[in-house]
N, C-alpha and C positions, 0 to 999 in steps of 0.2 A: 106348298105346303099338305092343300085338300090334296092330292098325287102321290102324298108318298115320295115328298122331296127329302128330306136328313137338314136340319134344319139345327144350326149352333149358334142362337145371337149372344152376343161376348159382352152385349151394350149393355144388357138386368144386375154383372154383376156389376163387380167390386171400382173406378175406375182407373186402375192402374193396373188391367186386369187385361187389356186389347195390348201392354206393349209388352207383360209379363208373359204368362201365360202362355203359349205361342211358340216363342224362342227357346222354351225346354222341353217344351214333350216332341212327341215319335213327333213322325210322321204319319200319315192313314196313309195305310197298304190298299192302294183300287190295282184291281188288272194285276198283281200279284201274290203269291203267300207272304205272311206277315212273319219278322227274324223272329227269332226268342227272345224268351226274356232270360236277362233287365233291359228295357227298350233307351233312350235315348236322345237326344236330336236327332239323332242322324243314322238311326236307324227308321227302320218301319214297321207300325204295331194296328189289331184292332181298331175300328173304326167304334168303334161299341167305350172301349179302353179309354180314345182320347172326348168322347164326349164324354165317361163318369169322371174323367179328370177337371172337362170344365165343368158338370155339370152341382161339383163335390167347389167348386170355387162360384155359385151361384149363380151361372151364367145360364140362361134360358134353353132349352134341347128338345128338340118337335123331330117325332121318326125315326127312334132310335133307339130303342129300347132299350132298359136299365141291364144292368151285368150286376148278374141277384148275387158275385164276392165282387165287386169290384176291388182291383191292382192299382192298389198310388204310393207308387213307392214316397221317398223317402222328396223330392225332385219334386215334384205334383202340388196340385193347386192348397195348400195348407201350407208347403212351408214356401209357397213365393207372397204366393197372398198378404200373410199376414205379418207385418211389419213391423 
């Protein structure tokens, strides 16, 4: 973490978070451009977007800047984590 590597610690949030959230989020675009919105589980999105959804669900996000206006689609944290 001191080297500036991005970390998303999903163990800090809801106990259902590690099961529900990763299967519904888009993949992180690494070494390739992100796909156009809207993003689904089969598309590639910027790391900042995926981190914003995890952050909204209660995960600890380190070394990933916050989005000024996070775009949280209906299938994101709020819709998934609440029961």
